[in-house]
C-alpha positions in Angstrom: -4.3 37.6 52.1 -4.5 36.2 55.6 -4.0 38.2 58.7 -1.1 35.9 59.6 0.5 36.5 56.2 0.1 40.2 56.6 1.8 40.0 60.0 4.7 38.0 58.5 5.2 40.5 55.7 5.0 43.4 58.0 7.3 41.8 60.5 10.0 41.3 57.9 9.6 44.9 56.7 9.7 46.2 60.3 12.9 44.3 61.1 14.7 45.8 58.1 13.4 49.3 59.0 14.5 48.9 62.6 17.8 47.2 62.3 19.0 48.1 58.8 20.4 51.4 57.4 17.7 53.1 55.3 19.7 53.3 52.1 17.0 51.7 49.9 13.3 52.3 49.3 12.0 48.8 48.4 8.7 48.1 46.8 6.5 46.7 49.7 6.7 43.0 48.9 8.6 40.4 50.9 10.1 37.6 48.8 11.0 34.2 50.1 11.6 32.0 47.1 12.6 32.2 43.4 12.8 29.8 40.4 13.4 30.7 36.8 11.4 33.9 35.9 9.3 33.7 39.1 9.5 34.8 42.7 7.1 34.1 45.6 6.3 36.2 48.6 5.9 34.9 52.2 2.2 34.4 51.5 3.0 32.2 48.6 1.8 34.6 45.9 3.7 34.2 42.6 5.2 37.1 40.6 7.1 37.6 37.4 10.4 39.1 38.3 10.9 42.0 35.8 14.0 43.5 37.5 16.3 40.4 37.8 18.1 41.9 40.7 19.3 44.8 38.4 20.3 42.2 35.7 22.2 39.9 38.1 19.8 37.0 37.6 20.0 36.8 33.8 20.1 33.0 34.0 16.9 32.9 36.2 16.5 32.4 39.9 18.3 29.4 41.4 19.4 27.9 38.1 20.1 24.2 39.0 23.4 24.1 37.2 24.7 27.2 39.0 23.4 26.2 42.4 24.8 22.7 41.8 28.3 24.2 41.1 28.0 26.4 44.2 26.9 23.6 46.6 29.5 21.1 45.2 32.4 23.5 45.6 31.1 24.8 49.0 31.5 21.2 50.4 35.1 21.0 49.3 36.8 24.4 49.7 35.4 27.9 50.1 38.3 30.3 50.6 42.0 30.3 50.7 42.7 34.0 50.1 45.3 34.8 47.4 48.1 33.9 49.8 48.0 30.5 48.3 46.9 29.0 44.9 43.6 27.1 44.7 42.7 24.5 42.1 39.7 26.5 40.7 40.9 30.0 40.0 43.2 29.1 37.1 40.5 27.1 35.5 38.1 30.0 35.8 40.6 32.6 34.5 41.4 30.4 31.5 37.7 29.8 30.8 36.6 33.4 31.2 39.5 35.0 29.3 38.9 32.7 26.3 35.1 33.3 26.6 35.5 37.1 26.3 38.6 37.2 24.2 41.2 38.8 26.5 44.7 37.8 27.8 44.1 38.2 31.5 41.4 38.9 34.1 41.6 40.3 37.6 38.9 38.7 39.8 36.9 40.8 42.3 33.5 40.5 44.1 31.2 43.4 43.4 30.6 45.7 40.5 31.8 48.8 42.3 35.0 47.0 43.3 35.5 46.1 39.6 35.1 49.7 38.5 37.5 50.9 41.1 39.9 48.2 39.9 39.6 49.3 36.3 40.3 52.9 37.4 43.5 51.8 39.2 44.7 49.8 36.2 44.1 52.7 33.9 46.0 55.2 36.0 49.0 52.9 36.5 49.0 52.3 32.8 49.0 56.0 32.2 52.1 56.6 34.3 54.1 53.5 33.4 53.2 53.0 29.8 51.7 56.2 28.3 54.1 58.4 30.2 51.8 60.9 31.9 53.3 62.6 34.8 52.5 60.9 38.1 49.2 62.1 39.8 48.2 64.0 36.6 46.1 61.3 34.8 42.5 62.2 34.0 39.7 59.8 33.2 36.7 61.0 31.1 33.2 59.9 32.2 29.7 60.7 31.0 27.0 62.8 32.6 24.2 60.7 34.2 26.5 57.8 34.6 26.1 55.1 37.2 29.1 53.0 38.1 28.5 52.4 41.8 28.5 54.4 45.1 32.0 54.3 46.5 33.6 57.6 47.4 35.6 57.7 44.2 32.7 56.8 42.0 30.3 59.3 43.5 33.0 61.9 42.9 32.2 61.8 39.2 28.5 61.3 39.5 26.0 64.1 38.9 23.3 62.4 41.1 23.1 64.7 44.0 21.3 62.1 46.1 24.3 59.8 45.8 26.8 62.7 46.3 25.4 65.0 48.9 27.5 65.2 52.1 30.0 62.6 51.1 32.8 65.0 50.1 35.6 65.9 49.8 35.5 64.2 46.4 38.2 62.5 44.4 39.8 64.5 41.7 41.0 63.4 38.2 37.7 63.1 36.3 36.3 65.0 33.4 32.6 64.8 32.6 31.2 65.0 29.1 27.7 64.6 27.6 26.8 61.0 26.9 26.3 60.1 23.2 28.2 63.3 22.1 31.2 62.5 20.0 32.0 66.2 19.5 32.2 66.8 23.2 34.3 63.7 23.7 36.8 64.6 21.0 37.1 68.2 22.3 38.0 66.8 25.8 40.5 64.4 24.3 42.1 67.1 22.1 42.4 69.7 24.8 43.9 67.5 27.5 47.0 65.3 26.9 46.8 63.9 30.4 43.6 61.9 29.7 44.3 58.2 30.2 40.9 56.6 29.9 37.3 56.9 28.8 34.9 55.1 31.2 31.4 54.5 29.7 28.3 52.4 30.0 27.3 51.0 26.6 23.7 51.7 27.6 23.0 53.9 30.6 20.8 51.6 32.7 20.3 53.4 35.9 19.7 56.7 34.1 16.7 55.2 32.4 18.0 52.8 29.8 19.4 55.3 27.4 20.7 53.7 24.2 23.3 55.7 22.4 23.1 56.6 18.7 24.1 53.9 16.2 27.9 53.9 15.8 28.6 56.0 18.9 30.6 53.4 20.7 32.5 52.4 17.6 33.5 56.0 16.9 34.3 56.7 20.5 36.7 53.7 20.5 38.3 55.0 17.3 38.8 58.4 19.0 40.4 56.6 22.0 42.8 54.8 19.6 43.8 58.1 17.9 44.6 59.8 21.2 46.1 56.7 22.9 43.3 56.6 25.5 42.0 53.4 27.1 38.3 52.6 26.3 36.9 51.2 29.5 33.5 49.5 29.1 31.4 49.1 32.3 29.2 46.2 31.3 28.3 45.2 34.9 24.6 45.6 34.0 24.6 45.4 30.2 26.9 42.4 29.8 26.3 38.6 29.9 23.6 38.5 27.1 21.2 41.1 28.6 21.1 43.3 25.5 20.7 40.4 23.0 24.5 40.1 22.5 27.1 38.5 24.9 28.2 42.1 25.5 26.5 45.4 24.6 29.7 46.5 23.0 29.3 43.7 20.5 27.0 45.9 18.6 25.1 44.1 15.8 27.3 41.1 15.4 25.9 37.7 16.3 28.3 36.9 19.1 26.6 35.0 21.9 29.6 32.9 22.8 33.3 32.5 22.1 32.6 30.6 18.9 30.9 33.6 17.2 32.1 34.3 13.7 31.0 37.9 13.8 33.2 40.9 14.4 32.4 42.9 17.6 31.6 46.5 17.0 33.9 47.5 19.8 36.6 45.6 21.6 37.2 47.5 24.9 40.7 47.9 26.2 39.3 47.2 29.7 36.1 45.3 30.2 34.2 45.4 33.6 31.8 42.6 34.4 29.8 41.6 37.5 26.2 40.8 38.4 25.2 38.0 36.0 28.8 36.7 36.0 27.5 34.5 38.8 23.9 34.3 37.8 23.0 36.1 41.0 24.1 33.2 43.2 27.3 34.8 44.6 29.2 38.1 44.5 31.5 37.8 41.5 33.0 40.5 39.3 36.1 40.8 37.1 38.1 43.2 35.0 39.5 42.0 31.7 42.4 43.4 29.6 45.2 42.3 27.4 48.8 41.8 28.7 50.0 45.2 27.5 47.6 46.8 30.0 47.1 44.2 32.7 50.8 43.6 33.3 51.1 46.9 35.1 49.4 45.1 38.1 52.1 43.6 40.2 52.2 41.8 43.6 50.9 44.0 46.3 49.5 46.7 44.0 45.9 45.4 44.2 44.0 42.6 45.9 41.0 41.2 47.6 40.7 38.5 50.2 37.6 37.0 48.6 38.4 37.9 45.0 39.0 34.7 43.0 37.8 32.4 45.7 37.0 28.8 44.7 33.2 29.1 45.1 33.2 32.3 42.9 35.3 30.5 40.3 33.0 27.4 40.1 29.9 29.5 40.1 31.1 31.9 37.3 32.1 29.0 35.0 28.7 27.4 35.4 26.9 30.8 34.9 28.7 31.5 31.7 28.1 27.9 30.4 24.4 28.5 31.0 24.5 31.7 28.9 26.3 29.9 26.1 24.4 26.5 26.1 20.9 27.9 26.5 21.5 30.7 23.9 20.3 33.4 26.3 21.7 36.2 24.1 19.6 35.1 21.1 16.6 34.7 23.3 17.0 38.2 24.7 17.3 39.6 21.3 14.2 38.0 20.0 12.0 38.6 23.0 13.2 42.2 23.4 12.1 43.0 19.9 8.7 41.5 20.6 8.4 43.4 23.9 9.1 46.8 22.3 6.9 46.0 19.3 3.9 45.2 21.6 4.5 48.2 23.8 4.9 50.5 20.9 1.5 49.4 19.5 -0.1 50.3 22.8 1.7 53.6 23.2 0.3 54.8 19.9 -2.9 55.6 21.7 -1.7 56.0 25.2 -1.8 59.2 27.3 0.2 57.6 30.1 3.3 56.3 28.4 5.4 58.5 26.1 7.8 55.9 24.7 9.6 52.6 25.2 13.3 52.2 24.6 16.0 49.6 25.1 17.9 46.7 23.6 17.4 43.0 24.1 15.7 42.5 27.4 16.9 45.7 29.0 14.0 48.1 28.4 12.2 51.0 30.0 9.0 53.0 29.5 8.8 56.7 30.1 5.7 57.8 32.0 4.1 61.0 30.7 4.7 62.9 34.0 7.4 64.7 35.9 10.2 63.0 37.7 8.7 64.3 41.0 5.4 62.6 40.5 4.3 59.4 42.1 2.7 57.9 39.1 5.5 55.5 38.1 5.7 54.3 41.7 1.9 53.8 41.8 2.0 51.9 38.5 4.6 49.6 40.0 2.4 49.0 43.0 -0.5 48.0 40.7 1.9 45.8 38.6 2.8 44.0 41.9 -0.9 43.5 42.6 -1.3 41.9 39.2 1.7 39.6 39.7 4.6 41.4 38.1 7.5 43.2 39.9 9.3 46.2 38.5 10.7 49.4 39.9 10.9 53.0 38.9 14.1 54.8 38.2 14.4 58.6 38.1 10.8 59.1 39.1 9.0 58.8 35.8 10.8 55.8 34.2 10.0 52.1 34.8 12.7 49.7 33.9 11.8 46.2 32.6 14.5 43.5 32.7 13.2 40.0 33.2 15.5 36.9 33.5 16.7 35.8 30.1 15.3 32.3 30.4 11.8 33.7 29.8 9.9 32.2 26.9 7.6 33.8 24.5 4.4 32.7 26.2 5.6 34.1 29.5 6.6 37.3 27.8 3.3 37.8 26.1 1.6 37.1 29.5 3.7 39.8 31.1 3.0 42.3 28.3 -0.7 41.7 28.9 -0.2 42.4 32.6 1.7 45.6 31.9 -0.8 46.9 29.3 -3.8 46.0 31.6 -2.1 47.9 34.4 -1.3 51.0 32.3 -4.9 51.2 31.1 -5.9 51.7 34.8 -4.0 55.0 34.7 -5.3 56.3 31.3 
């Protein structure tokens, strides 16, 4: 690496450190370009992206169809606010609701905004439809959840880094153990003011924890018994990441709206974001049927940018890419191959305890404590070998490449990962 390149990288890092809030701890690499499964740093070095912007770039970096839709719409009309109709939003709403099988959607921008929106819809439904006394509605969440970092959301997080010194916290949430149906039913049975159950089908930020077979289906059945809304946060797990269009699809074969399979779980409220735009633009949405969504009336919720024409055009293109390029099927096949190859290595490894995941959302657990630097150091060496990943919770490394990856590329990445891990044996 040249002295000039080092200077350029360090200059970029120094600028962020000096003028930006220190709310992230990035891996020391400065990226300037991306295409498909690859990114390049300012020195021109190529890397496999094995994070996909936390699963926002499922369709690959700078997918030509998505970028084409963005640039074409940006030259015509970018923003009207919702004070007026625009000629793209209705098309997007029709396309997306049919794609995911709901009556209506409420467009927003970021994942955290969409979660907040779902909470508001659930509470208003509780008071106006279920009949819970005003200001008494409770929402059940799971321990070790990650739904964002707004004040309300960190109120029901048990991540003290995200919570500390941000109180007082919002009330109205009950925490239960993830993947524990007994605890879930006990909470439902003991509290008639529960309105909703908010859950990640797979806990991504917690370390890619996949629940027991049938957990989501049985949790939805419990919600139906107790007249409680099942709210699926699929901001990270949705849009083909887990080998299905949605993680709540379970083992059916649905990768697009024409699937003949039966989803394992049909959420009452579905939250999407990230890959809803292929990483090209902030786009999120909440989906529900009329019996739930109709509680939202003019003035009760809104967003200046939510549902803007660029977002609408980009999201349609992003979903068409998922469907037309069969990215769910690809994630399913390559994910199975990835776990198989890593499991073979782990059989004789002293460094890695296990690999877990679904589709192309996977993680390895390093045989060390959460306080150790080993996972971080492994990621630094992965970077040196041309692959970018990031630890979560200290001793876990998450692997989530763009879903446009092919088998040859995946096998190359597995070789890089194994070669790197061997350096730490």
